[in-house]
Backbone as JSON, one array per atom type, in Angstrom:
{
  "sequence": "MGTKPFAGYAHVVERMGDRLGAEGLVRLLTEGEAEVSRNAFAHLELAGVSTEDATFEQVVFHDCAFEDVDFSGSTLTDVRFEGCRFISCRMERCWLNRVDFRSCSAPGLSFLKSRLTSVSATDCQLRYADVSEATVRGLRLRACNLAESSWHATGLKSVALVDCDLTRAEFVRTPLAGIDLTTCRIGGFTVSSDYRELRGCVIAPDQAVDLIGLLGVRIAED",
  "N": [[0.84, -0.98, -0.17], [0.31, 2.19, -0.8], [2.18, 5.42, 0.29], [-0.41, 7.36, 1.63], [-1.0, 10.67, 0.69], [-0.32, 13.78, 1.68], [-2.73, 16.19, 2.93], [-2.46, 18.48, 4.34], [-2.31, 20.57, 6.83], [-4.77, 22.55, 7.44], [-7.94, 23.11, 8.06], [-10.49, 23.3, 6.51], [-13.5, 24.71, 4.55], [-13.92, 23.35, 1.23], [-15.44, 24.68, -0.22], [-16.17, 27.04, -0.04], [-17.76, 30.23, -0.24], [-17.11, 33.74, -1.71], [-17.46, 36.08, 0.33], [-16.91, 38.81, 1.49], [-15.55, 39.98, -0.3], [-13.0, 42.24, -2.09], [-13.27, 45.09, -1.33], [-14.61, 45.24, 1.22], [-12.71, 43.29, 2.49], [-10.66, 45.07, 2.76], [-11.87, 47.47, 4.11], [-12.29, 46.16, 6.83], [-10.2, 45.48, 7.66], [-8.71, 48.03, 8.06], [-10.74, 49.16, 9.98], [-9.64, 48.09, 12.25], [-7.9, 45.23, 14.48], [-9.55, 42.98, 13.18], [-11.64, 40.76, 12.4], [-11.78, 37.78, 10.18], [-13.59, 35.23, 8.88], [-14.5, 32.34, 7.8], [-14.01, 32.44, 4.62], [-13.42, 32.98, 0.97], [-10.97, 33.9, -0.94], [-10.32, 35.02, -4.16], [-8.03, 35.48, -6.89], [-7.19, 38.02, -5.5], [-6.14, 41.18, -4.87], [-3.56, 42.59, -2.4], [-1.98, 45.81, -1.17], [0.44, 47.43, 0.53], [-1.0, 47.39, 2.76], [-2.23, 46.82, 6.42], [-2.55, 44.39, 8.62], [-2.68, 44.23, 11.14], [-3.08, 42.51, 14.57], [-5.2, 41.74, 13.18], [-7.64, 39.01, 13.05], [-7.78, 35.84, 11.44], [-9.54, 33.27, 10.25], [-10.41, 29.88, 8.94], [-9.75, 30.5, 6.14], [-9.63, 30.78, 2.8], [-6.92, 31.62, 0.5], [-6.71, 31.88, -2.88], [-4.49, 31.91, -5.5], [-3.76, 34.54, -5.02], [-2.0, 38.05, -4.57], [0.37, 39.65, -2.78], [1.58, 42.35, -1.43], [4.01, 44.47, -0.07], [2.23, 43.65, 2.01], [1.98, 43.95, 5.52], [1.65, 41.25, 7.71], [1.86, 41.07, 10.68], [1.71, 40.49, 14.11], [-0.58, 39.13, 13.7], [-2.97, 36.43, 13.97], [-3.64, 33.26, 12.6], [-5.51, 30.66, 11.88], [-6.35, 28.04, 10.62], [-6.15, 28.25, 8.03], [-5.1, 28.93, 4.25], [-3.34, 29.15, 2.01], [-3.07, 29.28, -1.38], [-0.99, 28.81, -4.47], [-0.14, 31.53, -4.32], [1.54, 35.16, -4.29], [3.76, 36.8, -2.51], [5.48, 39.58, -2.01], [7.96, 41.6, -0.57], [6.68, 41.4, 2.09], [5.7, 40.91, 5.96], [5.24, 38.9, 8.37], [5.7, 38.82, 10.88], [5.91, 37.73, 14.68], [3.32, 36.45, 14.77], [0.89, 34.22, 14.99], [0.33, 31.46, 13.69], [-1.59, 28.73, 13.14], [-2.19, 25.51, 12.26], [-2.08, 26.39, 9.42], [-1.48, 26.12, 5.6], [0.9, 26.25, 3.21], [0.78, 26.63, -0.47], [2.31, 26.01, -3.38], [3.41, 28.82, -3.61], [4.74, 32.08, -4.03], [6.95, 33.54, -1.8], [9.51, 34.82, -1.39], [11.75, 36.16, 1.2], [9.79, 36.4, 3.0], [9.16, 37.06, 6.25], [9.18, 35.29, 9.17], [9.66, 36.59, 11.93], [10.15, 35.81, 15.49], [7.48, 34.58, 15.53], [5.19, 32.21, 16.38], [4.53, 28.98, 15.31], [2.32, 26.59, 14.95], [1.43, 23.5, 13.38], [2.2, 24.03, 10.66], [2.37, 23.82, 7.21], [4.37, 23.66, 3.75], [4.56, 23.58, 0.52], [6.25, 22.86, -2.38], [7.41, 25.55, -2.72], [8.72, 28.93, -2.96], [10.73, 29.93, -0.63], [12.76, 31.31, -0.51], [15.69, 33.56, 1.51], [13.66, 33.46, 3.42], [13.15, 34.35, 6.93], [13.0, 32.88, 9.97], [13.61, 33.6, 12.58], [14.0, 33.29, 16.04], [11.73, 32.22, 16.22], [9.06, 30.2, 17.64], [8.42, 26.63, 17.06], [6.27, 24.13, 16.21], [5.45, 21.33, 15.2], [5.99, 21.14, 11.78], [5.94, 21.09, 8.46], [7.89, 20.81, 5.69], [8.11, 20.76, 2.01], [9.79, 19.98, -1.06], [10.59, 22.68, -0.99], [12.24, 26.24, -1.52], [14.46, 27.25, 0.55], [16.69, 28.24, 0.51], [19.66, 30.28, 1.96], [18.11, 30.89, 3.48], [16.95, 32.45, 7.27], [17.2, 30.63, 10.58], [17.64, 31.64, 13.41], [18.49, 30.51, 16.41], [16.33, 29.48, 16.91], [13.15, 27.6, 18.14], [12.78, 24.16, 17.25], [10.55, 21.65, 17.24], [9.24, 18.51, 16.64], [9.28, 18.51, 13.12], [9.81, 18.02, 9.62], [11.75, 17.97, 6.88], [11.49, 17.59, 3.13], [13.33, 16.72, 0.69], [13.61, 19.58, -0.11], [15.48, 22.84, -0.41], [18.38, 23.99, 1.19], [20.45, 25.43, 1.02], [23.37, 27.34, 2.13], [21.66, 27.98, 4.47], [21.06, 29.41, 7.9], [21.75, 28.52, 10.73], [22.43, 29.6, 13.31], [22.67, 28.49, 16.95], [20.24, 26.93, 16.71], [19.36, 23.91, 17.25], [19.54, 20.9, 15.58], [19.03, 18.36, 16.1], [17.63, 15.5, 15.73], [16.51, 15.94, 13.27], [15.56, 14.99, 9.69], [17.84, 15.3, 7.64], [18.07, 14.16, 4.62], [16.92, 13.82, 2.17], [17.25, 16.7, 1.58], [19.22, 19.57, 0.39], [22.28, 20.72, 1.38], [24.35, 22.5, 1.91], [26.96, 24.43, 2.63], [26.38, 25.62, 5.17], [25.63, 27.82, 8.04], [26.43, 27.82, 10.94], [27.22, 27.18, 14.63], [30.47, 27.8, 16.29], [31.38, 25.08, 17.16], [29.73, 23.72, 16.09], [27.63, 23.0, 17.52], [24.65, 22.43, 16.69], [24.8, 20.92, 14.69], [24.14, 18.41, 16.07], [23.33, 15.04, 16.01], [21.37, 15.52, 14.05], [19.8, 14.0, 11.18], [22.05, 12.58, 8.23], [22.27, 11.69, 4.83], [25.07, 9.63, 3.71], [26.22, 10.53, 1.38], [25.91, 13.06, 1.95], [27.86, 13.94, 3.91], [30.28, 15.76, 2.56], [29.13, 17.68, 2.17], [29.2, 18.8, 4.39], [31.71, 18.39, 5.8], [33.45, 20.67, 5.0], [32.9, 22.51, 6.62], [34.64, 21.96, 8.81], [37.25, 22.74, 8.07], [38.19, 21.12, 6.64], [39.52, 19.77, 3.35], [39.03, 17.88, 0.76], [41.14, 15.47, -1.19], [41.3, 15.81, -4.6], [41.48, 12.81, -6.95]],
  "CA": [[-0.42, 0.07, 0.06], [1.15, 3.18, -0.56], [1.75, 6.75, 1.78], [-1.37, 8.32, 1.58], [-0.56, 11.91, 0.28], [-0.43, 14.71, 3.09], [-3.65, 16.85, 2.66], [-2.39, 19.85, 4.86], [-3.19, 20.81, 8.22], [-5.78, 24.01, 7.79], [-9.4, 22.64, 8.16], [-11.41, 24.41, 5.66], [-14.53, 24.24, 3.31], [-13.41, 23.46, 0.38], [-16.52, 25.31, -1.45], [-16.31, 28.1, 0.7], [-17.82, 31.38, -1.17], [-16.24, 34.87, -1.18], [-18.79, 36.99, 0.97], [-15.92, 40.08, 1.42], [-14.64, 40.72, -1.65], [-11.38, 43.2, -1.57], [-13.17, 45.99, -0.35], [-15.0, 44.53, 2.56], [-11.46, 43.04, 3.24], [-9.98, 46.44, 3.16], [-12.56, 47.94, 5.18], [-12.59, 45.33, 7.8], [-8.54, 45.96, 7.74], [-8.72, 49.59, 8.23], [-11.18, 49.75, 11.29], [-8.36, 47.74, 13.21], [-8.88, 44.24, 15.15], [-10.1, 42.82, 12.13], [-12.38, 39.12, 12.16], [-12.04, 37.56, 8.71], [-13.7, 34.13, 9.0], [-15.32, 31.54, 6.75], [-14.49, 33.11, 3.68], [-12.31, 32.22, 0.11], [-10.62, 34.6, -1.65], [-9.57, 34.59, -5.5], [-6.85, 36.76, -7.39], [-7.12, 39.1, -4.82], [-4.77, 41.83, -4.93], [-3.35, 43.66, -1.54], [-0.77, 46.2, -1.58], [0.81, 48.35, 1.39], [-1.76, 47.16, 3.92], [-1.18, 46.26, 7.33], [-3.81, 43.61, 9.33], [-2.17, 43.9, 12.4], [-4.2, 42.3, 15.49], [-6.92, 40.66, 12.91], [-7.58, 37.12, 13.25], [-8.22, 35.15, 10.17], [-9.93, 31.91, 10.92], [-11.01, 29.4, 8.03], [-9.77, 31.37, 5.2], [-8.38, 30.53, 2.01], [-6.69, 32.63, -0.48], [-6.33, 30.97, -3.87], [-3.96, 32.9, -6.56], [-3.43, 36.23, -4.38], [-1.09, 38.74, -4.79], [0.3, 40.54, -1.51], [2.79, 43.41, -1.75], [4.14, 45.26, 1.31], [1.29, 43.82, 3.48], [2.39, 43.51, 7.24], [0.49, 40.46, 8.82], [2.49, 41.2, 11.81], [0.81, 40.59, 15.11], [-2.29, 38.67, 13.37], [-3.91, 35.29, 14.65], [-4.25, 32.52, 11.55], [-6.02, 29.55, 12.04], [-7.14, 27.01, 9.46], [-5.56, 29.53, 6.72], [-4.76, 27.95, 3.29], [-2.49, 30.23, 0.78], [-2.5, 28.35, -2.61], [-1.08, 30.08, -5.82], [0.31, 33.25, -4.17], [2.65, 35.66, -4.32], [4.16, 37.73, -1.58], [6.43, 40.47, -1.98], [8.32, 42.23, 0.63], [5.82, 41.34, 2.91], [5.95, 40.27, 6.91], [4.74, 37.72, 9.39], [6.34, 38.5, 12.22], [5.0, 38.01, 16.37], [2.42, 36.17, 14.21], [0.56, 33.12, 15.46], [-0.05, 30.77, 12.32], [-2.28, 27.51, 13.65], [-3.19, 24.84, 10.9], [-1.91, 26.97, 8.19], [-0.99, 25.69, 4.24], [1.19, 27.4, 2.03], [0.86, 25.75, -1.57], [3.09, 26.74, -4.78], [3.45, 30.07, -3.28], [6.19, 32.48, -3.93], [7.64, 34.39, -0.96], [10.86, 35.31, -1.29], [12.14, 36.77, 2.23], [9.2, 36.53, 3.94], [9.63, 36.93, 8.14], [8.43, 35.21, 10.47], [10.66, 36.66, 13.4], [9.16, 35.68, 16.4], [6.24, 34.04, 15.2], [4.37, 30.79, 16.7], [4.18, 28.42, 14.14], [2.24, 25.25, 15.32], [0.95, 22.95, 12.18], [2.34, 24.67, 9.65], [3.23, 23.01, 6.43], [4.47, 24.03, 2.65], [4.89, 22.45, -0.27], [6.51, 23.79, -3.48], [7.02, 27.2, -2.38], [9.99, 29.86, -3.34], [10.8, 30.83, 0.66], [14.36, 32.13, -0.29], [15.97, 34.34, 2.23], [12.87, 33.73, 4.8], [13.7, 34.61, 8.1], [12.33, 32.09, 10.64], [14.6, 33.55, 13.54], [13.76, 33.4, 17.23], [10.86, 31.71, 16.39], [8.74, 28.93, 17.97], [8.1, 25.78, 15.79], [5.98, 22.75, 16.82], [4.88, 21.12, 13.66], [6.54, 21.99, 10.73], [6.13, 19.63, 7.35], [7.9, 21.42, 3.98], [8.71, 19.55, 1.08], [10.2, 20.45, -2.3], [10.49, 24.21, -1.09], [13.61, 26.47, -2.15], [14.94, 27.62, 1.78], [18.52, 28.91, 0.34], [19.74, 31.21, 2.61], [17.13, 31.39, 5.06], [17.82, 32.84, 8.44], [16.73, 30.41, 11.44], [18.54, 32.17, 14.11], [17.7, 31.14, 17.77], [14.65, 28.97, 16.93], [13.12, 26.57, 18.76], [12.0, 23.13, 16.34], [9.97, 20.55, 17.57], [8.42, 17.8, 15.06], [9.5, 18.82, 11.86], [9.79, 17.26, 9.01], [11.54, 18.5, 5.31], [11.68, 16.51, 2.38], [13.35, 17.45, -1.14], [14.14, 21.11, 0.19], [17.3, 23.28, -0.92], [18.74, 24.81, 2.2], [21.86, 25.91, 0.73], [23.64, 28.73, 2.68], [20.81, 28.74, 5.52], [21.6, 30.01, 8.71], [21.24, 27.77, 12.1], [23.08, 29.6, 14.95], [21.75, 28.41, 18.43], [19.06, 26.24, 16.5], [19.05, 22.36, 17.59], [18.85, 20.09, 14.43], [18.84, 16.99, 16.4], [16.17, 14.29, 15.29], [16.01, 16.0, 12.51], [16.25, 14.18, 8.89], [17.98, 16.15, 6.46], [18.95, 13.24, 3.67], [16.7, 14.35, 1.01], [17.82, 17.79, 1.06], [20.46, 20.05, -0.23], [22.57, 21.19, 2.41], [25.8, 22.77, 1.22], [26.89, 25.69, 2.97], [25.43, 25.78, 6.64], [26.05, 28.62, 8.75], [26.19, 27.37, 12.43], [28.23, 28.04, 15.7], [32.03, 27.52, 15.9], [31.83, 23.98, 17.73], [29.33, 22.75, 15.3], [26.64, 22.06, 17.88], [23.71, 22.73, 16.08], [24.58, 19.63, 13.53], [24.56, 17.21, 16.89], [21.8, 14.33, 16.69], [20.4, 15.72, 13.16], [20.15, 12.75, 10.13], [22.55, 13.15, 6.56], [23.05, 10.76, 4.02], [26.39, 9.25, 3.19], [27.1, 11.7, 0.51], [25.98, 14.36, 2.37], [29.29, 14.24, 4.7], [31.48, 15.89, 2.12], [28.21, 19.49, 2.46], [29.09, 19.33, 6.14], [33.02, 18.48, 6.23], [34.06, 21.49, 4.8], [32.6, 23.61, 8.28], [36.05, 21.82, 9.8], [38.26, 23.51, 7.34], [39.22, 19.91, 5.88], [39.65, 19.65, 2.17], [39.23, 16.27, 0.2], [42.28, 15.49, -2.23], [41.12, 15.31, -5.86], [41.97, 11.89, -7.17]],
  "C": [[0.94, 1.29, 0.09], [0.77, 4.42, 0.28], [0.48, 7.39, 0.97], [-1.02, 10.12, 1.59], [-0.78, 12.86, 1.52], [-1.45, 15.8, 2.61], [-3.64, 18.26, 3.07], [-2.98, 19.68, 6.35], [-4.37, 21.65, 8.19], [-7.42, 22.74, 7.46], [-10.35, 23.57, 7.62], [-12.21, 23.98, 4.67], [-14.14, 24.4, 2.12], [-14.25, 24.48, -0.76], [-16.71, 26.43, -0.6], [-16.86, 29.47, -0.07], [-16.73, 32.95, -0.84], [-17.4, 35.76, -0.74], [-18.34, 38.59, 1.08], [-16.06, 40.71, 0.43], [-13.24, 41.68, -0.95], [-12.03, 44.02, -0.95], [-13.75, 45.88, 1.04], [-13.82, 44.38, 2.89], [-10.81, 44.25, 3.79], [-10.52, 47.19, 4.58], [-12.64, 47.79, 6.61], [-10.93, 45.72, 8.7], [-8.23, 47.2, 8.54], [-9.5, 50.13, 9.56], [-10.48, 48.85, 12.48], [-9.01, 46.41, 13.94], [-9.91, 43.62, 14.16], [-10.4, 41.27, 12.05], [-12.79, 39.01, 11.05], [-12.45, 35.7, 8.92], [-14.55, 33.62, 8.03], [-15.61, 32.4, 5.24], [-13.13, 32.57, 2.27], [-12.53, 33.38, -0.64], [-9.92, 34.77, -3.09], [-9.14, 35.55, -5.93], [-7.4, 38.23, -6.74], [-5.89, 40.17, -4.63], [-4.42, 42.84, -3.85], [-2.18, 44.06, -1.52], [-0.59, 47.41, -0.43], [-0.27, 48.34, 2.56], [-1.18, 46.45, 5.19], [-2.31, 45.34, 8.04], [-3.23, 43.05, 10.54], [-2.62, 43.85, 13.61], [-5.13, 41.8, 14.86], [-6.59, 39.32, 13.01], [-8.7, 36.86, 12.14], [-8.8, 33.51, 11.15], [-10.63, 31.28, 9.67], [-11.28, 30.07, 7.1], [-8.95, 30.69, 4.21], [-7.98, 31.51, 0.94], [-6.16, 31.87, -1.85], [-5.6, 32.4, -4.96], [-3.99, 34.75, -6.08], [-2.47, 36.45, -4.6], [-0.73, 39.97, -3.34], [1.78, 41.27, -1.82], [2.48, 44.17, -0.25], [3.12, 44.92, 2.29], [1.81, 43.08, 4.42], [0.75, 42.82, 7.66], [0.86, 40.54, 10.47], [1.42, 41.18, 13.26], [-0.71, 39.6, 15.03], [-1.96, 36.58, 13.82], [-4.3, 34.61, 13.25], [-4.31, 31.39, 12.04], [-6.56, 28.87, 10.83], [-6.96, 27.67, 8.32], [-5.27, 28.6, 5.5], [-4.2, 29.4, 2.25], [-2.38, 29.14, -0.62], [-2.53, 29.42, -3.93], [-0.59, 31.55, -5.33], [1.24, 33.89, -4.08], [2.67, 37.19, -3.2], [5.3, 38.58, -1.52], [6.75, 41.63, -0.79], [6.9, 42.48, 1.91], [6.18, 40.8, 4.72], [4.91, 39.66, 7.94], [4.94, 37.68, 10.42], [5.38, 39.02, 13.53], [3.8, 37.51, 15.78], [1.92, 34.52, 15.14], [-0.2, 32.07, 14.05], [-0.31, 29.4, 13.01], [-2.65, 26.9, 12.57], [-3.29, 25.6, 9.23], [-0.91, 26.42, 6.9], [-0.31, 26.61, 3.68], [1.55, 26.12, 0.66], [1.3, 26.06, -2.75], [2.48, 27.8, -4.46], [4.69, 30.73, -3.52], [6.68, 33.2, -3.18], [8.71, 34.49, -0.57], [11.1, 36.42, 0.31], [11.14, 37.32, 3.28], [9.7, 35.97, 5.26], [8.75, 36.38, 8.97], [9.06, 35.28, 11.57], [9.54, 36.58, 14.1], [8.16, 35.37, 16.49], [6.0, 33.01, 16.16], [3.97, 30.04, 15.9], [3.6, 26.97, 14.56], [1.23, 24.68, 13.88], [0.82, 23.43, 11.59], [2.94, 23.43, 8.63], [3.47, 23.89, 5.03], [5.0, 23.38, 1.74], [4.98, 23.08, -1.72], [6.71, 25.34, -3.24], [8.24, 27.71, -2.4], [10.13, 30.67, -1.88], [12.32, 31.13, 0.48], [14.4, 33.46, 0.35], [14.61, 34.3, 3.24], [13.75, 33.68, 6.3], [12.59, 34.01, 9.41], [12.96, 32.28, 12.38], [14.0, 33.84, 14.92], [11.85, 33.03, 17.02], [10.19, 30.34, 17.34], [7.86, 27.99, 16.96], [7.6, 24.43, 16.46], [4.86, 22.48, 15.82], [4.8, 21.67, 12.69], [6.76, 20.77, 9.27], [6.51, 20.52, 5.85], [8.9, 20.27, 3.42], [8.76, 20.29, -0.21], [9.92, 22.19, -1.99], [12.13, 24.58, -1.18], [13.77, 27.39, -0.77], [16.4, 28.4, 1.6], [18.4, 30.01, 0.97], [18.76, 32.17, 3.35], [17.92, 31.74, 6.27], [16.77, 31.47, 9.81], [17.66, 30.5, 12.71], [17.79, 31.98, 15.64], [16.45, 30.44, 17.87], [14.49, 27.66, 17.16], [12.23, 25.4, 17.95], [11.99, 22.19, 16.87], [9.25, 19.79, 16.28], [8.38, 18.76, 13.75], [10.34, 17.95, 10.84], [10.04, 18.26, 7.33], [12.22, 17.31, 4.36], [11.85, 17.01, 1.28], [13.82, 19.03, -1.04], [15.55, 21.53, -0.29], [17.44, 24.63, 0.41], [20.07, 25.09, 2.1], [21.99, 27.05, 1.57], [22.62, 28.89, 3.94], [21.69, 28.33, 6.69], [21.19, 29.44, 10.23], [21.51, 27.86, 12.93], [22.19, 29.54, 15.68], [19.96, 27.72, 17.79], [19.63, 24.97, 16.08], [18.83, 21.84, 16.29], [18.77, 18.57, 15.13], [17.37, 16.3, 16.18], [15.93, 14.76, 14.24], [16.4, 15.44, 10.86], [16.49, 15.06, 7.88], [18.56, 15.22, 4.91], [18.36, 13.25, 2.27], [16.78, 15.83, 0.7], [19.34, 18.5, 0.73], [21.26, 20.94, 1.11], [23.78, 21.82, 2.87], [25.97, 23.98, 1.39], [26.43, 26.23, 4.49], [26.4, 26.63, 7.33], [25.48, 28.33, 10.38], [27.19, 27.56, 13.29], [29.6, 27.33, 15.61], [32.07, 26.22, 16.36], [30.75, 23.5, 17.18], [27.95, 22.18, 16.22], [25.26, 21.75, 17.68], [23.7, 21.37, 15.34], [24.4, 18.44, 14.57], [23.17, 16.35, 16.87], [20.66, 14.68, 14.95], [20.89, 14.25, 11.92], [20.55, 13.3, 8.71], [22.41, 11.9, 5.92], [24.36, 10.86, 3.8], [26.96, 10.51, 2.17], [26.81, 12.96, 0.67], [27.25, 15.43, 3.31], [30.24, 15.42, 4.12], [30.49, 17.79, 2.03], [28.81, 20.04, 3.79], [30.93, 19.41, 6.58], [33.87, 19.96, 6.25], [34.37, 23.01, 6.06], [34.23, 23.28, 9.07], [37.2, 22.16, 9.27], [38.95, 22.1, 7.02], [38.89, 19.85, 4.27], [39.45, 18.15, 1.59], [40.5, 16.37, -0.8], [41.45, 15.01, -3.28], [41.8, 13.74, -6.2], [43.1, 12.16, -8.56]]
}
């Protein structure tokens, strides 16, 4: 029997309609401490908007574009982003609970000091993402570009990384014990001088060459 495909964490109704529309959403956000629930947005375009202290619950964003949108301080529960673009956006000090990102482009998206519980990302562009000082409990990443991402002083628990590009990612003060990296690209890691972050992580034999450079050792060519 094959493994059942992962359906995501978000509990959302697949056929929710758009009861708010773009204008209604902007109006709620402008009023402050917005509560957005049970709504599906498609082809929405938001720019220069702050959602600070907003609550999103059972919401789907499909093929939406966010530019210079500040989600900081918001709470997102049972939310799915599918085929969305994030340009110069922030999700700092947020609580993301059962949130899925599918085929999204979000280079440089910041989750600084956020709380992530049961979050997944599949086939996403997350290069330069900043997950520093975040608390992560339940994170599933598959086929994501996380090259040059920052994970400084991040608490990681129950993390699964599959076919991800972690080239030149920074993990200073972020223990990787128990995390399986065997299917990921891991060259050029930045860690502490004593390499303690790498203790207990799982790598494939052919990945050892990617980490040996941290020791200042060079492999002679034949």
